[in-house]
C-alpha positions as CSV (number, residue, x, y, z in Angstrom):
1,M,-5.6,-2.0,5.4
2,R,-8.6,0.4,5.2
3,F,-10.3,1.2,1.9
4,P,-12.8,3.8,0.9
5,S,-15.1,1.1,-0.4
6,L,-15.9,-0.3,3.0
7,V,-19.6,0.5,2.5
8,T,-19.6,-1.9,-0.4
9,A,-17.6,-4.4,1.6
10,G,-19.8,-4.0,4.6
11,F,-22.9,-4.8,2.4
12,C,-21.2,-7.9,1.1
13,F,-20.1,-8.8,4.6
14,A,-23.7,-8.5,5.8
15,L,-24.9,-10.8,3.1
16,L,-22.3,-13.3,4.0
17,N,-23.2,-13.2,7.6
18,A,-26.9,-13.6,6.8
19,S,-26.2,-16.8,4.9
20,S,-23.6,-18.2,7.3
21,A,-26.2,-20.4,9.0
22,A,-26.9,-22.2,5.7
23,T,-24.9,-25.3,4.7
24,P,-21.8,-24.0,2.9
25,V,-21.4,-24.9,-0.8
26,V,-18.3,-27.0,-1.2
27,V,-16.5,-26.7,-4.5
28,T,-13.4,-28.6,-5.6
29,S,-10.3,-27.1,-7.2
30,G,-7.6,-29.6,-8.1
31,D,-6.5,-31.3,-5.0
32,W,-8.4,-29.0,-2.7
33,V,-12.0,-28.6,-1.5
34,G,-13.7,-25.5,-0.1
35,P,-14.1,-23.0,1.2
36,T,-16.1,-24.1,4.2
37,N,-17.1,-22.0,7.1
38,A,-14.9,-23.0,10.0
39,G,-16.4,-20.5,12.4
40,S,-16.4,-16.8,13.3
41,I,-14.1,-14.4,15.0
42,A,-16.5,-12.6,17.3
43,E,-14.1,-11.0,19.8
44,P,-14.7,-7.2,19.5
45,T,-11.0,-6.4,20.0
46,I,-10.1,-8.3,16.9
47,N,-11.8,-6.0,14.4
48,E,-9.2,-5.9,11.6
49,S,-7.7,-9.4,11.3
50,S,-4.9,-8.7,8.8
51,G,-2.7,-11.7,9.4
52,L,-2.9,-15.3,10.4
53,A,-0.4,-17.8,11.7
54,P,-0.6,-21.3,13.3
55,S,0.8,-22.0,16.7
56,L,3.8,-24.3,16.6
57,R,3.5,-25.2,20.2
58,T,0.0,-26.7,20.3
59,A,-2.7,-27.8,17.9
60,D,-5.7,-25.7,16.9
61,V,-4.4,-22.4,18.0
62,Y,-3.9,-19.5,15.6
63,W,-2.5,-16.0,16.0
64,T,-3.8,-12.9,14.3
65,N,-3.2,-9.1,14.4
66,N,-5.1,-5.9,13.8
67,D,-3.5,-3.4,11.4
68,S,-2.9,0.3,11.4
69,G,-3.7,2.0,14.7
70,G,-4.0,-1.2,16.5
71,E,-2.1,-2.3,19.6
72,P,1.3,-4.1,19.3
73,V,-0.5,-7.3,20.1
74,L,-1.1,-10.7,18.6
75,Y,-4.4,-12.4,19.5
76,A,-4.9,-16.1,19.8
77,I,-8.0,-17.9,18.5
78,D,-8.9,-21.5,18.0
79,G,-9.9,-23.1,14.7
80,T,-13.5,-21.9,15.1
81,G,-12.5,-18.3,15.8
82,K,-13.0,-18.5,19.6
83,Y,-10.9,-15.9,21.4
84,L,-8.2,-17.5,23.7
85,G,-6.0,-14.6,24.8
86,S,-3.3,-12.3,23.6
87,V,0.4,-11.4,23.8
88,R,1.9,-7.9,23.8
89,F,5.2,-7.2,22.1
90,A,7.1,-5.2,24.8
91,G,8.5,-2.0,23.4
92,A,7.0,-2.5,19.9
93,V,4.7,-0.1,18.1
94,N,2.0,-0.8,15.6
95,I,2.3,1.8,12.9
96,D,0.7,-0.6,10.3
97,W,1.0,-4.3,11.2
98,E,-0.2,-6.1,8.1
99,D,0.7,-9.7,8.7
100,C,2.1,-12.2,11.2
101,A,4.0,-15.5,10.8
102,S,5.2,-18.4,13.0
103,F,8.3,-20.5,12.6
104,S,10.7,-22.7,14.5
105,V,14.4,-22.4,14.7
106,N,16.6,-24.9,16.7
107,G,13.5,-26.4,18.2
108,K,12.2,-23.1,19.5
109,A,8.9,-21.6,18.3
110,Y,8.7,-17.9,17.4
111,L,6.1,-15.4,16.3
112,L,6.8,-12.6,13.8
113,A,4.8,-9.4,13.5
114,A,5.2,-7.4,10.3
115,D,5.0,-3.6,10.5
116,V,5.2,-3.2,6.8
117,G,2.0,-1.5,5.7
118,D,2.8,1.4,3.4
119,N,-0.2,2.6,1.4
120,Y,1.6,5.5,-0.2
121,A,5.0,3.9,-0.5
122,K,6.8,6.5,1.6
123,R,7.8,4.7,4.8
124,I,11.5,4.3,5.7
125,D,10.7,2.8,9.1
126,C,9.1,-0.6,8.3
127,K,10.1,-3.3,10.7
128,L,9.7,-6.9,11.7
129,Y,9.4,-7.9,15.4
130,I,10.1,-11.4,16.6
131,I,9.2,-12.9,20.0
132,E,9.3,-16.4,21.4
133,E,5.8,-17.9,21.2
134,P,4.3,-18.0,24.6
135,D,3.0,-21.2,26.2
136,P,-0.6,-21.6,24.9
137,A,-1.5,-23.1,28.3
138,E,-0.9,-19.6,29.8
139,L,-3.4,-17.9,27.5
140,D,-6.4,-16.3,29.2
141,P,-9.0,-14.1,27.5
142,A,-9.1,-11.9,30.7
143,H,-5.3,-11.6,31.0
144,E,-2.9,-10.2,28.4
145,L,0.6,-11.8,28.3
146,T,3.7,-9.8,27.6
147,A,6.8,-11.0,25.7
148,E,10.2,-9.4,25.2
149,I,11.4,-8.9,21.6
150,A,13.9,-11.6,20.7
151,W,15.1,-9.6,17.7
152,Q,13.9,-7.1,15.2
153,L,14.7,-6.5,11.6
154,P,14.4,-3.3,9.5
155,V,12.7,-3.7,6.1
156,T,14.3,-1.7,3.3
157,F,13.3,-2.4,-0.3
158,P,16.2,-2.2,-2.9
159,D,14.0,-0.3,-5.4
160,G,12.5,2.2,-2.9
161,P,9.6,2.0,-0.5
162,R,6.9,-0.5,-1.4
163,D,3.4,-1.1,-0.2
164,C,3.5,-4.7,1.2
165,E,1.0,-6.5,3.3
166,N,2.4,-10.0,3.7
167,V,5.3,-12.0,4.9
168,A,6.2,-15.7,4.8
169,V,9.0,-17.5,6.5
170,D,11.1,-20.4,5.2
171,P,13.0,-21.5,8.4
172,A,14.9,-24.2,6.5
173,E,16.7,-21.6,4.4
174,R,16.5,-19.0,7.2
175,S,14.7,-16.5,4.9
176,I,11.7,-14.2,5.1
177,Y,9.8,-13.6,1.8
178,F,7.6,-10.6,0.8
179,I,5.3,-9.9,-2.1
180,S,4.7,-6.3,-3.2
181,K,1.0,-5.3,-3.3
182,R,0.6,-2.5,-5.9
183,T,2.9,-3.5,-8.7
184,T,2.0,-5.4,-11.9
185,P,3.2,-8.1,-11.7
186,P,3.8,-8.3,-8.0
187,V,7.5,-8.5,-7.0
188,V,9.0,-11.1,-4.6
189,Y,11.7,-10.1,-2.2
190,R,13.8,-12.0,0.4
191,L,15.4,-11.0,3.7
192,P,17.6,-13.1,6.1
193,L,15.6,-14.4,9.0
194,M,18.3,-13.7,11.6
195,P,20.3,-10.4,12.1
196,V,23.5,-10.3,10.0
197,K,26.5,-9.4,12.0
198,G,28.2,-6.2,10.9
199,T,25.1,-5.2,8.9
200,A,23.1,-2.5,10.6
201,K,20.4,-2.3,8.0
202,P,20.3,-5.2,5.6
203,M,18.7,-4.6,2.2
204,L,16.0,-6.9,0.9
205,E,17.0,-9.0,-2.1
206,L,15.0,-8.9,-5.3
207,V,14.0,-12.5,-6.0
208,G,11.7,-12.1,-9.1
209,N,8.1,-11.7,-10.1
210,L,5.0,-13.5,-8.9
211,Y,2.9,-14.8,-11.8
212,G,-0.5,-16.4,-12.2
213,I,-2.7,-13.8,-10.6
214,Q,-5.7,-13.4,-12.9
215,Q,-6.5,-9.8,-13.7
216,P,-10.2,-8.8,-13.8
217,T,-11.7,-8.1,-17.2
218,G,-14.8,-6.1,-18.4
219,P,-16.7,-3.8,-16.0
220,L,-14.9,-5.3,-13.0
221,A,-11.6,-4.0,-14.2
222,L,-13.0,-0.4,-14.0
223,L,-14.6,-0.8,-10.6
224,E,-12.4,0.8,-7.9
225,T,-13.4,-1.6,-5.1
226,L,-12.1,-4.8,-3.5
227,Q,-14.6,-6.7,-5.6
228,G,-13.3,-4.9,-8.8
229,K,-9.9,-3.9,-9.9
230,Y,-8.4,-4.3,-6.5
231,R,-9.4,-7.9,-6.1
232,V,-6.0,-9.0,-7.5
233,L,-3.8,-7.3,-4.9
234,P,-1.7,-9.7,-2.8
235,C,-2.6,-9.2,0.8
236,G,-1.7,-12.5,2.5
237,F,1.1,-15.1,2.1
238,D,2.3,-18.2,3.9
239,I,4.8,-21.1,3.3
240,S,3.9,-24.5,4.6
241,S,6.0,-25.9,7.5
242,D,7.4,-28.6,5.1
243,Q,8.4,-25.8,2.6
244,R,6.7,-27.6,-0.2
245,T,3.8,-25.3,-0.8
246,A,3.0,-21.5,-0.7
247,V,-0.4,-19.9,-0.5
248,V,-1.1,-16.4,-1.8
249,L,-4.2,-14.5,-0.8
250,T,-5.7,-11.6,-2.8
251,Y,-8.9,-9.7,-2.1
252,G,-10.7,-12.0,-4.5
253,E,-8.9,-15.3,-4.7
254,V,-6.6,-17.9,-3.1
255,Y,-3.7,-19.3,-5.1
256,I,-1.6,-22.4,-4.3
257,Y,2.0,-22.6,-5.6
258,N,3.7,-26.0,-5.3
259,R,7.4,-26.3,-5.2
260,E,9.4,-29.2,-6.7
261,P,12.3,-30.8,-4.7
262,G,15.4,-28.6,-5.1
263,E,13.4,-25.8,-6.7
264,T,13.8,-22.2,-5.4
265,W,10.9,-20.1,-4.3
266,G,11.7,-17.6,-7.0
267,S,11.1,-20.3,-9.6
268,A,8.1,-21.8,-7.9
269,L,6.3,-18.4,-7.6
270,A,7.0,-17.7,-11.2
271,R,5.0,-20.7,-12.4
272,Q,1.3,-21.0,-13.0
273,P,-0.5,-21.7,-9.6
274,L,-3.7,-23.5,-8.8
275,R,-6.5,-21.1,-8.2
276,L,-8.9,-22.2,-5.5
277,S,-12.6,-21.4,-5.4
278,D,-13.2,-17.7,-4.6
279,H,-13.5,-16.9,-0.9
280,N,-16.1,-14.2,-1.3
281,L,-15.1,-12.4,1.8
282,P,-15.5,-8.6,2.1
283,Q,-11.8,-7.8,2.9
284,A,-9.8,-11.0,3.4
285,E,-6.2,-10.3,4.5
286,G,-5.1,-13.2,6.7
287,V,-4.1,-16.6,5.4
288,C,-2.0,-19.6,6.7
289,F,-1.6,-23.3,6.5
290,T,-2.7,-25.5,9.4
291,P,0.2,-27.1,11.3
292,D,-0.3,-30.4,9.4
293,N,-0.3,-28.6,6.1
294,Q,-3.6,-30.3,5.1
295,A,-5.7,-27.1,5.1
296,V,-5.6,-23.4,4.6
297,M,-7.3,-20.9,6.9
298,V,-8.5,-17.5,5.7
299,S,-9.7,-14.5,7.8
300,T,-11.2,-11.2,7.0
301,E,-11.4,-7.7,8.6
302,G,-14.6,-6.8,10.4
303,T,-16.4,-8.1,13.4
304,P,-17.9,-10.6,13.7
305,A,-15.7,-12.1,10.9
306,P,-16.1,-15.4,9.1
307,L,-13.2,-17.8,9.3
308,L,-12.9,-20.0,6.3
309,R,-11.1,-23.3,5.6
310,Y,-9.8,-25.0,2.4
311,T,-8.9,-28.6,2.8
312,R,-6.7,-31.0,0.8
313,K,-8.7,-34.0,-0.6
């Protein structure tokens, strides 16, 4: 997602980079500590990291994507941001890929790319592409892999086109969740993970509202930048592999939503979350849990781009 305030963001990004060599300040928030600087995404090709997802085939591998105008490609990095290689989605297009996700069904690992960016809420061609996750042992920075699309899903909102920059998968209930970006409060939607026989274009289901995002006050509420009134917009989302916790990323904050046994996500996301320490990134858009669910990783657009980590105590 590109914003007219990138000059301001770039200035903040420069300040962050200038101080990255210093020892990070670790702040606690409830059961979490951080953020700490895990590393940096320095690969020039990854210049707009807009999504983040852990590999479910090997430890310490993460997938990320560029957004509008990028290639239909997911890029692999390790936990320090080191570039490992990439995989192209055969036959796919990247109109505005804004997120990615990983999940496992019947013992097989998959990757999802979400072409759902819609700044002006006009698109009728939003789509999800799913491939089998390639073997990380085949990754090579000098050689791009190609994967056939396993299945794809159209994305149609029941209340008309919506700007949305995030997806999260709950494989246990075979559902994909979305959070609208420019509504107050944000709205949560759900779509079946697998194609539904006899349904050419399934409609997303309205789940409810997302609560707990703290709105800016005072002068910040009037400042039309990512550090001002836009800092509350949800731009990243993930569900832990044990389906017990969700993380929601905004341009300013990171929120943790815990789910009680037997509780629906609609109910869990309507409760008050835990707000973690501010990430202070210029344009954070990628977030995911680590495979063991003991940490949260956050990425930002730009290059080189800091890669942050929040860890459970």
